[in-house]
C-alpha positions as CSV (number, residue, x, y, z in Angstrom):
1,M,13.0,24.6,-2.6
2,T,13.3,23.8,-5.7
3,T,17.0,22.2,-7.1
4,R,18.2,22.5,-10.4
5,M,20.7,19.7,-11.3
6,V,22.4,20.4,-15.3
7,I,24.2,17.4,-17.0
8,E,25.7,17.6,-20.2
9,F,26.5,15.1,-22.8
10,D,29.2,15.3,-26.0
11,E,25.9,13.1,-27.8
12,A,22.6,14.6,-28.0
13,Q,20.9,11.3,-27.9
14,A,23.0,10.3,-24.8
15,Y,20.5,11.7,-22.2
16,R,18.6,8.9,-22.5
17,A,20.8,6.7,-20.6
18,V,20.1,8.8,-17.5
19,L,16.6,9.1,-18.2
20,S,16.9,4.8,-18.8
21,A,18.5,4.2,-15.1
22,I,16.0,6.8,-13.3
23,D,13.2,4.8,-15.2
24,A,14.9,1.6,-13.7
25,Y,15.7,2.3,-10.2
26,K,12.2,3.8,-9.8
27,Q,10.7,0.3,-10.9
28,R,13.4,-1.4,-8.2
29,L,11.4,1.4,-5.7
30,R,7.8,0.6,-6.8
31,A,9.0,-3.5,-6.2
32,G,10.8,-2.5,-2.6
33,I,7.7,-0.7,-2.0
34,A,5.2,-4.1,-3.2
35,R,7.9,-6.2,-1.0
36,G,7.4,-3.8,1.7
37,R,3.6,-3.8,2.0
38,R,3.8,-7.2,1.6
39,Q,6.2,-8.3,4.8
40,L,4.0,-5.0,6.7
41,T,0.4,-7.3,5.8
42,L,2.2,-10.8,7.2
43,F,2.6,-8.9,10.3
44,E,-0.8,-7.4,10.4
45,E,-2.2,-10.9,9.5
46,R,-0.6,-12.6,12.7
47,Y,-1.6,-10.1,15.2
48,G,-4.6,-8.6,14.2
49,V,-3.1,-4.6,14.4
50,S,-2.2,-2.2,11.7
51,T,1.2,-0.7,11.5
52,E,0.5,2.4,12.9
53,H,-1.4,1.0,16.4
54,F,2.1,-1.7,16.2
55,L,4.6,1.6,16.4
56,T,2.3,3.6,18.7
57,H,1.0,1.0,21.4
58,M,2.6,-2.2,21.0
59,A,5.9,-3.0,22.6
60,A,8.6,-6.6,22.3
61,E,7.0,-8.2,24.8
62,D,3.6,-8.6,23.1
63,L,5.1,-10.3,20.0
64,S,5.6,-13.7,20.3
65,G,8.7,-13.5,18.7
66,G,10.1,-10.8,20.9
67,D,12.3,-8.2,20.5
68,M,13.6,-9.9,17.2
69,E,10.6,-9.3,15.5
70,Y,10.0,-6.2,16.9
71,V,12.5,-5.1,15.2
72,E,12.0,-7.1,11.8
73,W,8.3,-5.3,12.0
74,A,9.7,-1.5,12.9
75,G,12.3,-1.8,10.5
76,E,10.4,-2.8,7.4
77,A,7.5,0.2,8.1
78,K,10.7,2.8,8.2
79,L,12.3,1.5,5.0
80,L,8.9,1.6,3.2
81,G,8.4,5.1,4.7
82,N,11.8,5.4,3.4
83,L,11.1,4.1,-0.2
84,E,7.9,5.9,-0.3
85,T,9.7,9.2,0.1
86,E,12.6,8.7,-2.4
87,L,9.6,7.1,-5.0
88,A,7.5,10.2,-4.7
89,E,10.4,12.9,-4.9
90,L,11.9,10.6,-8.2
91,E,7.9,10.9,-9.4
92,Q,8.2,14.9,-8.7
93,A,11.4,15.3,-11.0
94,R,10.9,17.4,-13.9
95,Y,13.1,16.6,-17.0
96,E,14.1,19.3,-19.7
97,L,15.8,18.5,-22.8
98,P,16.2,21.7,-24.5
99,G,16.6,21.5,-28.2
100,L,15.1,18.1,-28.8
101,S,11.8,16.7,-29.7
């Protein structure tokens, strides 16, 4: 399904501010994704299992940090997935700038 959004400006070049804001937001998403991947790697190295294995086969009792560490690892994995999805959606966005070259 495609959704179309129209933004109108009084000034012909004002679109640059919107495109700049989108680009800046994508950069922040990329930074968050990189940070999330580093955090997951720390957990994976500490316990010698992938995050996928952790999420499907492990419980808080399997971690030396107990409930808190379980919540941190699972939360980090969920956040990373959300950030990756949001970035993918923004990367698929198309911009049409009629009358501008």
